[in-house]
Backbone as CSV, one residue per row, in Angstrom:
resi,resn,N_x,N_y,N_z,CA_x,CA_y,CA_z,C_x,C_y,C_z
1,MET,37.236,-0.933,9.459,35.816,-0.288,9.960,34.687,-0.897,9.039
2,ASP,33.640,-1.400,9.399,32.493,-1.779,8.621,31.419,-0.611,8.468
3,TRP,31.313,-0.268,7.424,30.341,1.011,7.064,29.079,0.471,6.521
4,THR,28.730,-0.560,6.601,27.297,-1.103,6.033,26.288,-0.518,7.005
5,ILE,25.066,-0.127,6.246,24.023,0.522,6.936,22.910,-0.489,7.081
6,ASP,22.481,-0.853,8.163,21.182,-1.479,8.516,20.037,-1.171,7.423
7,PRO,19.447,-1.912,6.541,18.358,-1.537,5.742,17.079,-1.003,6.368
8,LEU,16.809,-1.432,7.628,15.624,-0.830,8.329,15.852,0.476,8.808
9,ILE,17.217,0.950,9.140,17.449,2.194,9.612,17.433,3.066,8.391
10,LEU,18.054,2.555,7.253,17.809,3.382,5.900,16.386,3.631,5.517
11,ILE,15.630,2.664,5.623,14.230,2.972,5.219,13.435,3.920,6.257
12,ASN,13.865,3.760,7.427,13.010,4.770,8.437,13.581,6.057,8.076
13,ALA,14.761,6.275,7.861,15.383,7.605,7.636,14.842,8.225,6.271
14,ILE,14.727,7.408,5.243,13.992,7.873,3.959,12.407,8.155,4.426
15,VAL,11.709,7.331,5.189,10.185,7.748,5.432,10.249,8.939,6.239
16,PHE,11.211,9.153,7.083,11.184,10.411,7.948,11.428,11.548,6.958
17,PHE,12.318,11.524,6.148,12.616,12.764,5.259,11.434,13.072,4.269
18,ALA,10.826,11.910,3.885,9.731,11.957,3.156,8.604,12.794,3.652
19,ALA,8.486,12.300,5.000,7.315,12.957,5.743,7.780,14.626,6.050
20,LEU,8.998,14.909,6.109,9.185,16.171,6.320,9.017,16.891,4.921
21,ALA,9.423,16.290,3.876,9.086,16.973,2.647,7.801,17.284,2.313
22,ILE,6.799,16.186,2.700,5.574,16.683,2.728,5.176,17.988,3.369
23,HIS,5.561,18.208,4.385,5.175,19.334,4.932,5.906,20.663,4.196
24,LEU,6.893,20.503,3.495,7.719,21.574,2.598,7.074,21.707,1.109
25,LEU,6.718,20.585,0.677,6.147,20.526,-0.854,4.713,20.061,-0.863
26,GLN,4.152,19.973,-2.128,2.690,19.646,-2.355,2.857,18.154,-2.453
27,PRO,1.827,17.467,-1.406,1.955,16.029,-1.693,1.568,15.480,-2.916
28,GLU,0.810,16.056,-3.834,0.430,15.434,-4.986,1.477,15.509,-5.991
29,ALA,2.330,16.392,-5.912,3.622,16.258,-6.639,4.656,15.197,-6.215
30,ILE,4.574,14.937,-5.025,5.370,13.854,-4.515,5.059,12.547,-4.954
31,CYS,3.684,12.402,-4.831,3.009,11.094,-5.099,3.159,10.815,-6.746
32,ASP,2.902,11.983,-7.301,3.052,11.698,-9.012,4.525,11.321,-9.221
33,LYS,5.386,12.028,-8.742,6.961,11.537,-9.084,7.129,10.357,-8.663
34,LEU,6.697,9.707,-7.296,6.798,8.337,-6.879,6.333,7.316,-7.667
35,SER,5.008,7.539,-8.201,4.321,6.641,-9.114,5.083,6.414,-10.430
36,ALA,5.917,7.586,-10.683,6.331,7.344,-12.097,7.772,6.645,-12.034
37,LEU,8.288,6.597,-10.892,9.576,5.874,-10.574,9.680,4.437,-10.806
38,PRO,10.669,3.785,-11.269,10.631,2.215,-11.326,10.897,1.819,-9.984
39,PRO,10.596,0.675,-9.429,11.135,0.227,-8.109,12.458,0.350,-7.789
40,LEU,12.887,0.789,-6.740,14.372,1.172,-6.291,15.098,-0.033,-6.417
41,ILE,14.712,-1.164,-5.618,15.444,-2.402,-5.334,14.695,-3.523,-5.897
42,ILE,15.369,-4.275,-6.950,14.930,-5.566,-7.734,15.641,-6.553,-7.043
43,ARG,14.945,-7.586,-6.250,15.678,-8.603,-5.725,15.123,-9.950,-6.611
44,GLY,15.959,-10.712,-7.127,15.399,-12.094,-7.500,14.533,-11.948,-8.672
45,ARG,14.622,-10.813,-9.463,13.853,-10.693,-10.639,14.813,-10.037,-11.721
46,SER,14.366,-10.558,-12.974,15.141,-10.094,-14.238,14.654,-8.619,-14.331
47,MET,15.296,-7.690,-14.927,15.207,-6.458,-15.137,13.864,-6.456,-16.040
48,ALA,13.561,-7.302,-16.947,12.373,-7.267,-17.852,11.150,-7.609,-17.136
49,SER,11.196,-8.421,-16.118,9.984,-8.800,-15.470,9.359,-7.363,-14.689
50,LYS,7.914,-7.333,-14.615,7.137,-6.315,-14.133,6.950,-6.670,-12.602
51,PRO,7.388,-5.557,-11.748,7.082,-5.789,-10.329,5.731,-5.863,-10.113
52,PRO,5.392,-6.526,-8.995,3.948,-6.565,-8.608,3.412,-5.067,-8.394
53,ARG,2.325,-4.913,-8.650,1.635,-3.590,-8.626,0.724,-3.526,-7.144
54,ILE,0.797,-2.755,-6.474,0.135,-2.558,-5.172,-0.622,-1.169,-5.009
55,LEU,-1.838,-1.439,-4.937,-2.857,-0.078,-4.902,-2.967,0.269,-3.493
56,ILE,-2.440,1.658,-3.061,-2.730,2.236,-1.776,-3.666,2.963,-1.648
57,ALA,-4.884,2.691,-1.213,-6.042,3.455,-1.033,-5.968,4.167,0.539
58,GLU,-5.393,5.155,0.398,-5.184,5.968,1.762,-5.438,7.510,1.710
59,ASP,-6.307,8.032,2.505,-6.624,9.573,2.306,-5.482,10.340,2.918
60,SER,-4.755,9.888,3.886,-3.865,10.773,4.403,-2.495,10.867,3.668
61,ASP,-2.142,12.053,3.228,-0.999,12.167,2.368,0.192,11.688,3.072
62,GLU,0.612,11.759,4.355,1.756,11.251,5.012,1.744,9.720,4.964
63,ASN,0.584,9.281,5.187,0.621,7.673,5.401,0.786,7.052,3.762
64,ARG,0.281,7.696,2.762,0.045,7.235,1.458,1.595,7.475,1.105
65,ILE,2.134,8.613,1.177,3.669,8.702,0.688,4.534,7.619,1.449
66,ALA,4.439,7.521,2.730,5.251,6.540,3.488,5.094,5.162,2.919
67,LEU,3.925,4.818,2.617,3.702,3.418,2.218,4.423,3.455,0.748
68,MET,4.212,4.428,-0.122,4.684,4.066,-1.488,6.173,4.167,-1.319
69,LEU,6.849,4.890,-0.475,8.282,4.758,-0.469,8.595,3.449,0.065
70,MET,7.914,2.824,1.200,8.278,1.485,1.599,8.336,0.501,0.536
71,LEU,7.083,0.423,-0.223,6.951,-0.370,-1.248,7.999,-0.231,-2.427
72,GLN,8.300,1.169,-2.880,9.310,1.286,-3.831,10.598,0.700,-3.328
73,LEU,11.020,0.833,-2.144,12.358,0.517,-1.683,12.561,-1.020,-1.664
74,VAL,11.414,-1.852,-1.546,11.516,-3.307,-1.537,11.293,-3.964,-3.120
75,GLY,10.899,-3.043,-3.931,10.787,-3.653,-5.251,9.265,-3.751,-5.901
76,TYR,8.324,-3.321,-5.144,6.913,-3.144,-5.555,6.667,-1.756,-6.238
77,ALA,5.549,-1.997,-7.326,5.239,-0.841,-8.078,4.136,-0.212,-7.435
78,PRO,4.069,0.835,-6.590,2.901,1.069,-5.983,2.008,2.166,-6.988
79,ILE,0.518,2.170,-6.583,-0.362,2.921,-7.215,-1.102,3.620,-6.309
80,GLU,-1.476,4.961,-6.304,-2.181,5.486,-5.283,-3.658,5.920,-5.564
81,ALA,-4.470,5.833,-4.667,-5.811,6.339,-4.487,-6.122,7.119,-3.170
82,ARG,-6.791,8.284,-3.543,-7.090,9.194,-2.192,-8.495,8.783,-1.467
83,ASP,-9.268,8.128,-2.154,-10.509,7.858,-1.817,-11.179,6.543,-2.103
84,GLY,-12.317,6.281,-1.845,-12.809,4.855,-2.268,-13.351,4.711,-3.893
85,ALA,-13.665,6.117,-4.280,-14.120,5.962,-5.571,-12.899,5.924,-6.445
86,GLN,-11.815,6.500,-6.185,-10.520,6.542,-6.855,-9.903,5.007,-6.949
87,ALA,-10.146,4.547,-5.779,-9.729,2.914,-5.451,-10.343,2.085,-6.550
88,LEU,-11.694,2.170,-6.528,-12.382,1.232,-7.459,-12.101,1.640,-8.891
89,ALA,-11.976,2.889,-9.213,-11.593,3.178,-10.696,-10.146,2.698,-10.726
90,ALA,-9.219,2.765,-10.078,-7.900,2.298,-10.269,-7.601,0.880,-10.351
91,THR,-8.523,0.162,-9.479,-8.662,-1.264,-9.582,-8.995,-1.711,-10.882
92,ARG,-10.135,-1.142,-11.484,-10.752,-1.566,-12.638,-10.077,-1.425,-13.939
93,ARG,-9.301,-0.217,-13.694,-8.371,0.245,-14.937,-6.978,-0.324,-14.960
94,LEU,-6.284,-0.461,-13.882,-4.924,-0.804,-13.652,-4.783,-2.155,-13.193
95,ARG,-5.805,-3.146,-12.857,-5.640,-4.194,-12.298,-4.415,-4.662,-11.461
96,PRO,-4.479,-4.127,-10.026,-3.152,-4.151,-9.244,-3.164,-5.767,-8.789
97,ASP,-2.032,-6.051,-8.238,-1.998,-7.558,-7.786,-2.334,-7.570,-6.176
98,LEU,-2.548,-6.476,-5.662,-2.898,-6.386,-4.241,-3.171,-5.002,-3.858
99,ILE,-4.204,-4.899,-3.014,-4.669,-3.711,-2.344,-4.360,-3.547,-0.881
100,LEU,-3.858,-2.264,-0.514,-3.863,-1.963,0.862,-4.824,-0.805,1.055
101,MET,-6.045,-1.216,1.672,-7.197,-0.408,1.658,-7.562,0.210,3.114
102,ASP,-7.355,1.574,3.240,-7.756,2.248,4.526,-9.253,2.062,4.805
103,ILE,-9.684,1.819,5.984,-11.220,1.746,6.144,-11.756,3.173,6.122
104,SER,-11.158,4.229,6.594,-11.808,5.396,6.756,-11.321,6.370,5.546
105,LEU,-11.868,6.017,4.440,-11.828,6.874,3.084,-12.950,7.863,2.974
106,PRO,-12.717,8.999,2.498,-13.835,9.800,2.213,-14.752,9.169,1.139
107,GLY,-15.884,9.787,1.172,-17.050,9.155,0.167,-17.259,7.701,0.438
108,ILE,-16.789,7.007,-0.594,-16.983,5.452,-0.289,-15.839,4.962,0.614
109,ASP,-16.237,4.582,1.560,-15.319,4.036,2.602,-14.522,2.579,2.220
110,GLY,-13.443,2.278,2.871,-12.563,1.200,2.454,-13.362,-0.129,2.399
111,LEU,-14.457,-0.207,3.431,-15.163,-1.622,3.490,-16.195,-1.540,2.429
112,GLU,-16.798,-0.438,2.116,-17.796,-0.363,0.829,-17.229,-0.529,-0.318
113,ALA,-15.720,-0.219,-0.612,-15.027,-0.422,-1.822,-14.651,-1.901,-1.815
114,THR,-14.234,-2.393,-0.763,-13.912,-3.826,-0.813,-15.060,-4.856,-1.287
115,ARG,-16.258,-4.441,-0.544,-17.582,-5.208,-0.877,-17.842,-5.222,-2.350
116,ALA,-17.730,-3.915,-2.856,-17.896,-3.696,-4.292,-16.923,-4.486,-5.108
117,LEU,-15.971,-4.638,-4.684,-14.903,-5.425,-5.476,-15.083,-6.737,-5.551
118,ARG,-15.461,-7.311,-4.266,-15.790,-8.618,-4.143,-17.113,-8.986,-4.768
119,ALA,-18.002,-8.168,-5.307,-19.064,-8.339,-6.023,-18.758,-8.788,-7.440
120,GLU,-17.591,-8.234,-7.881,-17.260,-8.274,-9.313,-16.484,-9.582,-9.597
121,GLU,-16.769,-10.505,-10.401,-15.891,-11.688,-10.659,-14.566,-11.578,-10.985
122,ASP,-13.801,-10.453,-11.524,-12.655,-10.273,-11.875,-11.628,-9.989,-10.605
123,PHE,-12.551,-9.672,-9.446,-11.517,-9.214,-8.377,-12.063,-9.955,-6.978
124,ARG,-12.492,-10.961,-7.355,-13.090,-11.963,-6.102,-11.741,-12.535,-5.454
125,ALA,-10.741,-12.858,-6.391,-9.477,-13.364,-5.741,-8.456,-12.411,-5.375
126,LEU,-8.475,-11.282,-5.725,-7.750,-10.023,-5.547,-7.223,-9.909,-4.046
127,PRO,-6.018,-10.111,-3.673,-5.971,-9.976,-2.113,-6.048,-8.447,-1.814
128,ILE,-6.888,-8.324,-0.623,-7.000,-6.836,-0.142,-6.876,-6.962,1.325
129,ILE,-5.874,-5.988,1.756,-5.377,-6.072,3.162,-6.022,-4.565,3.663
130,VAL,-7.008,-4.750,4.771,-7.511,-3.653,5.245,-6.736,-2.986,6.174
131,ILE,-6.584,-1.744,6.234,-5.718,-0.897,7.306,-6.584,0.058,8.101
132,SER,-6.393,-0.089,9.494,-7.313,0.595,10.330,-6.625,1.273,11.477
133,ALA,-6.841,2.220,12.188,-6.430,2.615,13.390,-6.880,2.091,14.382
134,HIS,-8.053,1.302,14.051,-8.727,0.483,15.248,-8.056,-0.945,15.255
135,ASP,-7.660,-1.540,16.519,-7.258,-2.914,16.379,-7.966,-3.632,17.404
136,ASP,-9.210,-3.812,17.332,-10.104,-4.525,18.132,-10.759,-5.588,17.305
137,GLN,-11.217,-6.568,17.812,-11.710,-7.821,17.219,-12.873,-7.569,16.295
138,ALA,-13.768,-6.575,16.761,-14.833,-6.178,15.944,-14.433,-5.588,14.653
139,SER,-13.390,-4.666,14.611,-13.217,-4.179,13.467,-12.455,-5.264,12.432
140,ARG,-11.756,-6.256,13.087,-11.114,-7.342,12.188,-12.339,-8.109,11.738
141,ASP,-13.249,-8.522,12.594,-14.442,-9.281,11.963,-15.164,-8.542,10.857
142,THR,-15.290,-7.328,11.117,-16.105,-6.488,10.069,-15.451,-6.380,8.788
143,ALA,-13.882,-6.224,8.825,-13.109,-6.182,7.725,-13.241,-7.575,6.960
144,ARG,-13.289,-8.606,7.653,-13.203,-10.066,7.097,-14.513,-10.211,6.387
145,HIS,-15.643,-9.779,7.047,-16.791,-10.050,6.564,-17.327,-9.011,5.245
146,ALA,-16.483,-8.017,5.293,-16.539,-7.208,3.891,-15.887,-7.751,2.770
147,GLY,-15.135,-8.914,3.142,-14.175,-9.430,1.987,-12.731,-9.333,2.320
148,ALA,-12.133,-8.688,3.181,-10.679,-8.399,3.231,-9.933,-9.870,3.604
149,ASN,-9.022,-9.864,2.949,-8.095,-10.986,3.212,-7.306,-11.022,4.610
150,ASP,-6.732,-9.835,4.834,-5.993,-9.632,6.115,-6.352,-8.239,6.548
151,PHE,-5.924,-7.892,7.869,-6.118,-6.915,8.545,-4.893,-6.376,9.140
152,LEU,-4.540,-5.052,8.970,-3.387,-4.313,9.634,-3.635,-3.236,10.376
153,SER,-3.218,-3.079,11.437,-3.638,-1.938,12.334,-2.353,-0.869,12.352
154,LYS,-2.753,0.521,12.206,-1.809,1.577,12.313,-1.571,1.744,13.793
155,PRO,-0.202,2.117,14.098,0.757,2.603,13.067,1.367,1.482,12.325
156,ILE,1.750,1.524,11.012,2.121,0.463,10.267,3.573,0.278,10.443
157,GLU,4.017,-0.906,10.759,5.436,-1.306,10.986,6.074,-1.916,9.523
158,PHE,7.051,-1.306,9.198,7.646,-1.904,7.868,7.802,-3.487,7.719
159,GLU,8.296,-3.997,8.620,8.552,-5.567,8.587,7.240,-6.205,8.603
160,GLU,6.288,-5.691,9.233,4.840,-6.549,9.339,4.254,-6.191,8.060
161,ILE,4.215,-5.014,7.389,3.585,-4.929,6.152,4.238,-5.858,5.010
162,ARG,5.599,-5.782,4.934,6.456,-6.534,4.030,6.099,-7.981,4.152
163,LYS,6.179,-8.576,5.328,5.730,-9.947,5.607,4.353,-10.257,5.189
164,LEU,3.396,-9.512,5.411,2.024,-9.681,5.005,1.831,-9.621,3.412
165,ILE,2.424,-8.665,2.836,2.436,-8.577,1.277,3.053,-9.772,0.740
166,GLU,4.234,-10.255,1.438,5.074,-11.447,0.637,4.077,-12.933,1.002
167,ARG,3.285,-12.915,1.922,2.608,-13.783,2.194,1.424,-13.957,0.942
168,HIS,1.005,-12.968,0.685,0.092,-13.010,-0.425,0.771,-12.899,-1.941
169,LEU,1.800,-12.380,-2.343,2.429,-12.156,-3.473,3.620,-13.039,-3.657
170,GLY,4.344,-13.125,-2.413,5.845,-13.572,-2.579,6.596,-12.463,-2.465
171,PRO,7.976,-12.705,-2.599,8.743,-11.667,-2.449,8.731,-10.765,-3.980
172,PRO,9.092,-9.602,-3.899,9.175,-8.790,-5.146,10.216,-9.192,-6.076
């Protein structure tokens, strides 16, 4: 009997239990612990090489933690930001390799943060994928006009986000 587990089923189960834990524990504690962990799966990299760092700018604890888990599982190093100001500060300080930027962030929204980063020479080539609950052409056009490289609509599918990230960074 073959006891192999489909990786997508495993990832969905982990994300489900993480969402359950969010309701039982403090989300900030979970994010802090996830940020401190090394990537869980390293494919095609020597252990000495650093995994690509991806900034997740998302105000929803559930979405942010789910994204952090997904990225950890495939070998990326997630960094978190809960609002636009934190996203700008983290980008300037930590220099991520890619940003997943929610449009609807408190304070400085995701589009404004994207415009601010594009105005700085150091971040003009930084891949920014905008995430939105709206999946209409006007939202996509607005995101591209703000400087986003790509657009992803919620709910986020694991395979879709993995392929989109790999298009910009290559596999982890």
